[in-house]
C-alpha positions, 0 to 999 in steps of 0.5 A: 500500500502506498504512503502519503507522498504516493497518495499526493503524487498519484497518477490519474486513473484511466477515466472514461471520456464521460467521466473526464467531461464531468470532472472538467465541468464540475471544476469549471463550475467550481472556479466560478462559484469560488471566484472570490475565494481563490484559497478555497478553490485551491483547497477544494481541488487539492482535496479532490486530488488527495481523495482520489489518491486515498481512494486508489490506495484503499480500494474506494471509488476514485471517480466518486472521491474526486467528485466529492472532493471537488464539490465538498466546499461548494457553499463556502462561497456563501457568507455565514448568514447565507448558509444559516438562512439556507439551512433554516429554509431546508429544515436542517435540524442539528438539535441545537441553535444553528448559530452554534454550528454554522461551520458544520452546515455548508456540507449539509446544505450543499448535499441537499441543494446540489443533486438538483443541479447535478443529477448525474452525480452518484448519491454516495457522493452527496452523502460523503459531502453531507458528513464531511464536517460532522462524521457519522456513526456509520461511514462508508469508505468514500465517506472516510476518504473525503473526511480524511482528505479534507484534513490532510491535503497538502495545502493544509499547514503542518501541525502535529495532528495533521502530520500524525494522520499523514504518517499513518497513510498506507500503514493502517486500515482506512477505518483506523486512519479515519478514526485518527483524523476524527479524534484529531479534529475533536482535539483541535476544537477542544484546544481552541475552546470552540463549541463542540456539537453534541452530535460529535460526542454521540458519534464519537461514543458510537464509533468508540463502542464499535471499535471496542467491539471489533477489538480495534 
């Protein structure tokens, strides 16, 4: 299995013409959507490539991973107020005042809005986008790939937590890699004295119980 550098510098899979056409269209649309946020565009494309590489390394679908990475931060073009308003329009219920969880909403909102615009994109991609900020008690390989790629893509500034997860690529199974990234994210929130969504605690406990039951 490949390590982090191989994941970052992987060769593009042999996609069909239709797949290449869809990738190009989504990237062109994203460039327009994030025209005023060049750093977010660069991050999104980097996540897409990293997710594709992780998918190749861990046996997930690289095409779906590429699409998920490309679109995962689509609604970062919106202001916090706009994302919050759209979440309320869609009836997104986080169990708390949505003002407290604005940073978690962009993936959920995009996953509900974008399927209308891109009906040809597989439903699995939308689910991965929906849980890329929150995680979930049950994560598919694609879900885990996007979650991890978002945290370790090469444009992310180095930190002990990120470097730890990068070092595990190719050395541990995908569920263990995701677990390390997920726990690292919680630690980041706690150290920054940020609000920790109660759903994260519930997800952590369910994942921890499943890992204990499996002997992980």
